[in-house]
TIBADREN-28078 format. One line per field, with one value per residue (C-alpha): residue in three letters; residue number from 0; x, y, z. Coordinates in steps of 0.02 Angstrom, whole numbers. Each point is the difference from the previous one (the first is absolute). Layout:
% residues N
res	c(ALA/...)
n	c(NUM/...)
px	c(X/...)
py	c(Y/...)
pz	c(Z/...)
% end
This chain:
% residues 428
res	c(UNK/UNK/UNK/UNK/UNK/UNK/UNK/UNK/UNK/UNK/UNK/UNK/UNK/UNK/UNK/UNK/UNK/UNK/UNK/UNK/UNK/UNK/UNK/UNK/UNK/UNK/UNK/UNK/UNK/UNK/UNK/UNK/UNK/UNK/UNK/UNK/UNK/UNK/UNK/UNK/UNK/UNK/UNK/UNK/UNK/UNK/UNK/UNK/UNK/UNK/UNK/UNK/UNK/UNK/UNK/UNK/UNK/UNK/UNK/UNK/UNK/UNK/UNK/UNK/UNK/UNK/UNK/UNK/UNK/UNK/UNK/UNK/UNK/UNK/UNK/UNK/UNK/UNK/UNK/UNK/UNK/UNK/UNK/UNK/UNK/UNK/UNK/UNK/UNK/UNK/UNK/UNK/UNK/UNK/UNK/UNK/UNK/UNK/UNK/UNK/UNK/UNK/UNK/UNK/UNK/UNK/UNK/UNK/UNK/UNK/UNK/UNK/UNK/UNK/UNK/UNK/UNK/UNK/UNK/UNK/UNK/UNK/UNK/UNK/UNK/UNK/UNK/UNK/UNK/UNK/UNK/UNK/UNK/UNK/UNK/UNK/UNK/UNK/UNK/UNK/UNK/UNK/UNK/UNK/UNK/UNK/UNK/UNK/UNK/UNK/UNK/UNK/UNK/UNK/UNK/UNK/UNK/UNK/UNK/UNK/UNK/UNK/UNK/UNK/UNK/UNK/UNK/UNK/UNK/UNK/UNK/UNK/UNK/UNK/UNK/UNK/UNK/UNK/UNK/UNK/UNK/UNK/UNK/UNK/UNK/UNK/UNK/UNK/UNK/UNK/UNK/UNK/UNK/UNK/UNK/UNK/UNK/UNK/UNK/UNK/UNK/UNK/UNK/UNK/UNK/UNK/UNK/UNK/UNK/UNK/UNK/UNK/UNK/UNK/UNK/UNK/UNK/UNK/UNK/UNK/UNK/UNK/UNK/UNK/UNK/UNK/UNK/UNK/UNK/UNK/UNK/UNK/UNK/UNK/UNK/UNK/UNK/UNK/UNK/UNK/UNK/UNK/UNK/UNK/UNK/UNK/UNK/UNK/UNK/UNK/UNK/UNK/UNK/UNK/UNK/UNK/UNK/UNK/UNK/UNK/UNK/UNK/UNK/UNK/UNK/UNK/UNK/UNK/UNK/UNK/UNK/UNK/UNK/UNK/UNK/UNK/UNK/UNK/UNK/UNK/UNK/UNK/UNK/UNK/UNK/UNK/UNK/UNK/UNK/UNK/UNK/UNK/UNK/UNK/UNK/UNK/UNK/UNK/UNK/UNK/UNK/UNK/UNK/UNK/UNK/UNK/UNK/UNK/UNK/UNK/UNK/UNK/UNK/UNK/UNK/UNK/UNK/UNK/UNK/UNK/UNK/UNK/UNK/UNK/UNK/UNK/UNK/UNK/UNK/UNK/UNK/UNK/UNK/UNK/UNK/UNK/UNK/UNK/UNK/UNK/UNK/UNK/UNK/UNK/UNK/UNK/UNK/UNK/UNK/UNK/UNK/UNK/UNK/UNK/UNK/UNK/UNK/UNK/UNK/UNK/UNK/UNK/UNK/UNK/UNK/UNK/UNK/UNK/UNK/UNK/UNK/UNK/UNK/UNK/UNK/UNK/UNK/UNK/UNK/UNK/UNK/UNK/UNK/UNK/UNK/UNK/UNK/UNK/UNK/UNK/UNK/UNK/UNK/UNK/UNK/UNK/UNK/UNK/UNK/UNK/UNK/UNK/UNK/UNK/UNK/UNK/UNK/UNK/UNK/UNK/UNK/UNK/UNK/UNK/UNK/UNK/UNK/UNK/UNK/UNK/UNK/UNK/UNK/UNK/UNK/UNK/UNK/UNK)
n	c(0/1/2/3/4/5/6/7/8/9/10/11/12/13/14/15/16/17/18/19/20/21/22/23/24/25/26/27/28/29/30/31/32/33/34/35/36/37/38/39/40/41/42/43/44/45/46/47/48/49/50/51/52/53/54/55/56/57/58/59/60/61/62/63/64/65/66/67/68/69/70/71/72/73/74/75/76/77/78/79/80/81/82/83/84/85/86/87/88/89/90/91/92/93/94/95/96/97/98/99/100/101/102/103/104/105/106/107/108/109/110/111/112/113/114/115/116/117/118/119/120/121/122/123/124/125/126/127/128/129/130/131/132/133/134/135/136/137/138/139/140/141/142/143/144/145/146/147/148/149/150/151/152/153/154/155/156/157/158/159/160/161/162/163/164/165/166/167/168/169/170/171/172/173/174/175/176/177/178/179/180/181/182/183/184/185/186/187/188/189/190/191/192/193/194/195/196/197/198/199/200/201/202/203/204/205/206/207/208/209/210/211/212/213/214/215/216/217/218/219/220/221/222/223/224/225/226/227/228/229/230/231/232/233/234/235/236/237/238/239/240/241/242/243/244/245/246/247/248/249/250/251/252/253/254/255/256/257/258/259/260/261/262/263/264/265/266/267/268/269/270/271/272/273/274/275/276/277/278/279/280/281/282/283/284/285/286/287/288/289/290/291/292/293/294/295/296/297/298/299/300/301/302/303/304/305/306/307/308/309/310/311/312/313/314/315/316/317/318/319/320/321/322/323/324/325/326/327/328/329/330/331/332/333/334/335/336/337/338/339/340/341/342/343/344/345/346/347/348/349/350/351/352/353/354/355/356/357/358/359/360/361/362/363/364/365/366/367/368/369/370/371/372/373/374/375/376/377/378/379/380/381/382/383/384/385/386/387/388/389/390/391/392/393/394/395/396/397/398/399/400/401/402/403/404/405/406/407/408/409/410/411/412/413/414/415/416/417/418/419/420/421/422/423/424/425/426/427)
px	c(0/140/94/-152/-17/183/-16/-152/91/152/-113/-86/168/61/-156/17/181/-47/-8/-176/-8/65/-126/-143/64/7/-177/-60/83/-75/-172/13/61/-150/-125/86/-16/-188/-20/106/43/-88/95/-156/-98/138/-5/-189/25/132/-120/-134/126/35/-184/-40/154/64/143/76/28/78/125/33/125/158/116/177/147/141/112/11/39/20/-132/75/-95/97/46/-15/-165/-26/17/-55/-20/18/122/72/182/89/116/44/176/83/-33/-187/-104/-176/-29/-97/92/164/-14/107/-97/116/-103/-164/-155/-4/-78/18/-133/-35/-20/-124/-31/-177/-69/-122/25/17/-186/-42/111/-86/-171/51/71/-155/-113/123/-2/101/168/129/111/151/144/158/124/187/113/188/141/25/-180/-73/-158/-44/-185/-67/-178/-88/-178/-69/-148/-89/-127/126/139/123/132/65/145/103/126/84/131/-46/139/-9/106/-75/65/-44/-39/177/67/73/-51/-106/-50/-181/-27/-22/-175/-65/92/-77/-174/-28/122/8/-189/-31/118/-83/-170/74/74/-169/-81/128/-12/-192/-4/133/-115/-153/-39/34/-179/-70/121/-34/-190/2/110/-111/-154/90/53/-180/-61/134/-69/-152/108/111/-122/86/-96/61/180/-26/-88/90/154/98/-28/52/166/23/1/157/81/-31/-70/-109/147/102/-145/6/182/-36/-146/85/-152/-56/-159/-73/-15/-102/75/-61/-83/157/96/-133/6/189/-20/-114/122/148/-98/-41/186/36/-134/61/183/42/93/41/-18/190/2/-141/88/174/67/-142/33/143/-33/-5/149/-5/-46/-137/-187/-84/-173/-42/-170/-43/-61/60/-164/40/184/-14/-120/35/44/132/160/0/99/130/22/17/129/100/-4/34/192/23/-116/86/170/-61/-76/162/98/-119/8/189/5/-136/-64/-124/-184/-53/-103/-180/29/123/-121/-140/117/53/-182/-35/146/-63/-177/44/26/-175/-78/105/-44/-184/-84/-136/135/87/-50/11/169/78/-79/72/174/-6/-48/133/131/-53/4/176/56/-61/146/-85/-147/-81/-6/-69/-155/-84/42/-74/-157/-14/13/-129/-128/33/-148/123/46/-159/46/152/-8/5/173/62/-79/92/163/-24/-39/157/105/-79/32/178/26/-70/117/148/-36/-24)
py	c(0/119/-46/44/164/40/-42/114/136/-13/9/155/80/-44/77/155/21/2/168/66/-21/-179/-43/69/-99/-159/24/34/-156/-108/71/-34/-177/-31/61/-97/-162/22/20/-132/45/-96/10/-42/136/122/-54/32/173/37/-59/116/142/-32/-10/161/91/-71/124/-99/-145/118/60/-170/-72/81/-47/71/-26/-109/3/-17/-158/-37/-112/-97/-93/-153/23/-187/-22/-173/68/182/9/161/4/135/45/142/37/-70/-51/-128/-139/35/-139/-70/-116/-124/-16/87/123/155/157/124/89/-77/110/67/136/70/-57/73/-123/43/-55/4/-5/75/188/116/39/-186/-25/145/-74/-171/75/107/-152/-112/102/-19/49/133/66/112/62/92/101/19/107/-34/122/-56/49/-176/-36/-157/-43/-125/-61/-110/-68/-83/-117/-14/-127/-124/43/38/136/36/118/56/134/73/128/143/89/174/-58/-69/-44/130/-36/50/-139/110/5/151/59/42/174/-17/76/-115/-149/22/57/-112/-145/-46/16/-110/-134/13/-35/-153/-60/16/-96/-141/-30/5/-127/-107/-10/-45/-184/-54/-59/172/85/-124/11/189/17/-121/104/159/-80/-49/175/78/-92/113/156/-24/32/77/164/15/-21/135/126/-23/-111/72/181/-51/-68/164/92/-99/44/-170/10/-127/-50/-39/-102/-102/-40/-43/-115/-71/23/156/86/7/-190/7/-47/-167/-25/-54/147/124/-75/21/184/29/-90/100/162/-54/-28/176/76/-92/42/-184/48/153/50/-6/-183/-42/77/-59/-108/41/181/-38/-38/-188/-80/-64/-175/52/-6/150/-76/-184/-75/106/-57/53/92/118/17/134/146/61/-80/130/46/160/154/-38/-176/70/125/-136/-112/141/9/-182/18/161/-85/-139/126/102/-157/-41/176/1/-165/39/180/-46/-22/-178/-76/-50/-183/-36/85/-115/-147/54/17/-171/-69/78/-59/-177/-64/62/-99/-151/11/39/-41/-105/-115/-29/-94/100/-72/39/174/36/-60/108/158/-31/-21/161/97/-59/51/181/121/170/72/43/-185/-45/111/-70/-178/22/78/-145/-126/92/-2/-178/-116/-141/90/-67/-179/-12/-25/146/-58/8/172/62/-76/87/165/-12/-34/149/116/-65/34/175/41/-72/106/160)
pz	c(0/45/-160/-108/91/-31/-186/-20/93/-114/-155/67/35/-175/-79/108/-54/-185/-89/-18/-188/11/134/-108/-149/104/61/-177/-67/136/-34/-188/36/112/-131/-141/99/13/-190/-90/-179/-142/-167/-103/85/-42/-183/-4/72/-132/-135/67/-5/-184/-45/92/-63/-169/-4/145/-121/-127/130/78/-124/-67/-144/0/-120/63/-153/-189/-98/-185/-78/-146/-135/-57/-185/-30/-96/75/176/6/190/99/144/113/30/89/-147/-171/-48/-112/127/25/-75/1/150/-109/-166/47/-146/27/48/-89/-134/55/24/179/105/175/125/172/143/136/180/67/176/123/17/149/-8/4/153/89/-38/67/160/33/-14/92/160/161/-75/39/-141/29/-110/51/-104/35/-110/-12/-30/-180/-40/0/100/96/10/128/4/128/9/156/-28/167/-61/-72/121/-141/-16/-175/-31/-150/-43/-154/-49/-119/-93/-78/-147/-161/-173/-131/-183/-47/111/137/182/48/173/34/75/188/9/-136/75/173/-52/-152/-14/185/22/-150/67/171/-81/-87/166/86/-142/8/187/-4/-141/86/150/-106/-35/-178/-28/42/-119/-140/13/13/-153/-98/42/-54/-165/-38/41/-108/-152/12/6/-153/-142/-154/20/180/-60/-132/112/166/-2/-147/57/176/-67/-96/167/45/-168/-81/-177/-91/-109/156/68/-161/39/182/-45/-155/-112/-97/60/-175/1/160/167/64/169/92/-74/55/175/1/-44/150/115/-65/23/178/33/-63/110/155/-39/-19/-159/-104/-183/-15/54/-121/-150/47/-141/-120/-44/-119/-183/-36/-84/-177/56/118/-25/84/20/5/-31/-152/-170/-172/-29/144/-40/-133/8/-178/-166/-44/92/102/-59/134/-69/-175/60/87/-153/-124/23/-48/-149/-57/10/-115/-122/-7/-39/-142/-71/0/-91/-125/-14/-135/53/29/-138/39/-47/143/121/-51/13/176/52/-67/100/162/-29/-51/180/46/-141/42/187/-18/169/-81/-70/168/157/164/51/-169/-2/173/-49/-157/95/132/-137/-86/164/37/-175/16/-20/18/94/-167/-41/170/2/-158/53/175/-75/-121/142/105/-142/-55/41/35/161/79/-48/113/189/125/56/-179/-21/154/-64/-168/86/105/-154/-90/148/15/-186/17/145/-97/-152/100)
% end
């Protein structure tokens, strides 16, 4: 009896010796623990509450998932006609080859492709925590002499009895487009960069404390709701103008998505646009990161836009004035050589003979006389043999208007379109 009295007395003395703010915090924690024990947490009930939130406020689903760039890779189309697969590499050199048929990738059609990481956003984490209840979230900031900042975040889950903590270092230095290291101005670093990283830290520790089944079901509900919010007219009226506010044009969006807007973005591509826009709004990424690696002009062996058809490749049957100007020096050189050799005017008979020679392949390769495979091989051969942009434009127009184009498979149409675009870039 005396021992129990002594123990209680020591506890009272220990509590009395605590600072006032610590004693209030201890009492508050004990009170929250007591209430949390009386109301056990039900994950399925939480999922239902999240579903009700999405139904009552659809914009919550729009803001719940982000998509941010994590790098750029090169997508290569195997030049082997029997293979033709698409594979991704970080760079192309003499040793790069197809993983299936081992055909070398040097000179093969290729294009840069952005890789994206998706996940639940900061807004989604805040929604989960508000419905979860009985948690305490705290973040601290510590700045070092070299300008770096250490962020520490901790969440206490009174209902589950868990404590989740994480920390990260934020540096004011970043790599500029020129390749050099640049220091962020201190006011922007502390008020923008550090705050953005603090929001990401809060999101990460909240989601780390959330059961996987709750996160998976909530994301699935948001994906289904997003399908109702990505109609083409919504993209035209709201999404594209919203990207313009961040300095991203429609042509740059074509590069990011990998498909031109005039062909019509597909459902999954429109969903990706909304997720990328959400990442920009929540400062998960920046316009500079989105455009990194895509702003430069494609190389001669690159295909700017995949998934297009020949019919959409050319908007006009004739070359533009710029194309004529670029092709004019080569043509003028040939004409000067001819004039020096023979100043007399050319007789009409040789002209007619030359026309007959240029038209003879068309008669010989009439589409109605060829099966689809032979027609495709013939057009591919003629595209590869183009020497000037003035030869390319009439040929591409001829292919686009040929009824045999509809007889080949969509994969063959895409392959032909890529070859045509590769030829156009080579000739420019």
